Structure formats: structure tokens, C-alpha cells
N, C-alpha and C positions, 0 to 999 in steps of 0.2 A: 504493499500499499504505499502511496506517496505521502510524503510528510504533511501535505495540505489537503484539506477537504474542499478545496477551492473548485468552483466551476472551471473547468480548463478552458483557457483562451482558444478560440478557433482560429486557425490560419496562421501562417508564418508571420505576417504583419503584426497581428495581435500578440503573438508570443514574444516577438522582438520588442514591442512597445512595453509589455509588462516586464520584460527582462530590464530594460533601460529605466523604466519609470516606476516600476513596483506595482504592488496589488492595491485594489481600492480600499479594502478593510483589513486591518490586523485584528484579529479577536484574541484578547488576553483573558485567561481564566485559570482557575486552580482545578486540577483533575480531581482532588479530593471531593468536591461537591458540585462540579459543573460539567463532568465528563459527558453527560448525556445532552445537556442544554446547549453547549457551544457548537457541537456539529449540527444540531437541529436549527439553531440560529443561523449558521452559515448556509444551510439548505434553504431556508425562508429568504435569505438575501440573494437569491439566485440570479438577480439582474447585476450583481456586483461580483468581481472576483475577490473572495475572502481567503485569508490564510489563517489557519489555526494549527498550532503545533500539537500533534498528538503523539509523537514518538521521539522527538529529538532531545527534549530536556529530561535530565534526570533529577528526581527530588533532591533539593538542597544544593544542586550545582549552580554555577554561574551560567547565565544564558550564553549561548555560543555566538560566534562571530556571524555565522548564517543567519540566525534569528535577529541579531542587532541590525544586519543589513536589511532583512525583511521588514522590520519595524521602521527603520529610517525611510525606506522607500514606499511605505504605505501612505495613502492619502488620508485616511481616517483611522483612528485607534478606538475600538470599542472594548471597554473594560467590563466583564461580568463580575460585578461586585458581590461576592459571597463572603461568608465568614472566613473560609479557608483562603480566598483571594487576599483578604485583608492581612492575613498572617504569613503570606508567601513571599519569600525573598525574591524569587524569580519574577513574580508579577510585579513587585516594586521596581526591580531593575528594568523591566519592560516599559513601565511607565515612565521612569526617569529617562530612558533612552528616547521615548517618543516626545516627551516634553521638550527636548532639544530642538525639534523640527518646527514648533510654533503652530502646528496644524491641530485640528479639533480632536478632543477626546470625548467620546460619547459613553457615559457610565450607565450601567444597567444595575439598579439596585435590587438585591434579592433580600 
């Protein structure tokens, strides 16, 4: 399975565009309590290219350079705000990384 549950861009031009400019939406969440919700949200946002990390990050580990790049290159950051997300160092790192872009963060409060 691909690291992203994103709708795959169609055509070479769209793939090149996404490679250069990033995904529409980066969805940040904690697996402990949003493992079902985050992929369902990405599926509902099927008009957009969404990225959710389902296999890359290890609990307690720093976020990878690949994930940092995905965050920086996304247009919007959606934060699935759960109790576990509030306690997650990885989620905090993702938010900090995206804040550097000055682009919008959309919080979803659980």
C-alpha cells in the first residue's frame, strides 16, 4: 500500500504538478484515536489530493524528511484534534513545520 491514501493524480502533467507543488491537503492525526477517521476524511475530500501518513512514522520517533517535505508542500493542513493528537510529539512537530509556511491550518476538534 502506498504511504498516502490520496486520490492519485491523473496524467503525467498532474503528477508532475503535484511533485513540484505538493498535495492540496496534509491531514495530521494520532493513530491512537483517529486511525479510522483520518482515512475516511481523506476519502470524503475526494475532489482534493490529500496526504495521510499511515505507515511511515514510528510512535515516538521524529518525523521524517519525507513527511516534512510533504507538509511544506501542502496547500492546507488539517489537524484532527483528538486527545491523543494533543499528546503526540509527532503531531506537534507536524504543526510546527506547517506553521513556517504561513498557510492555513484547519482544526477539527473531537
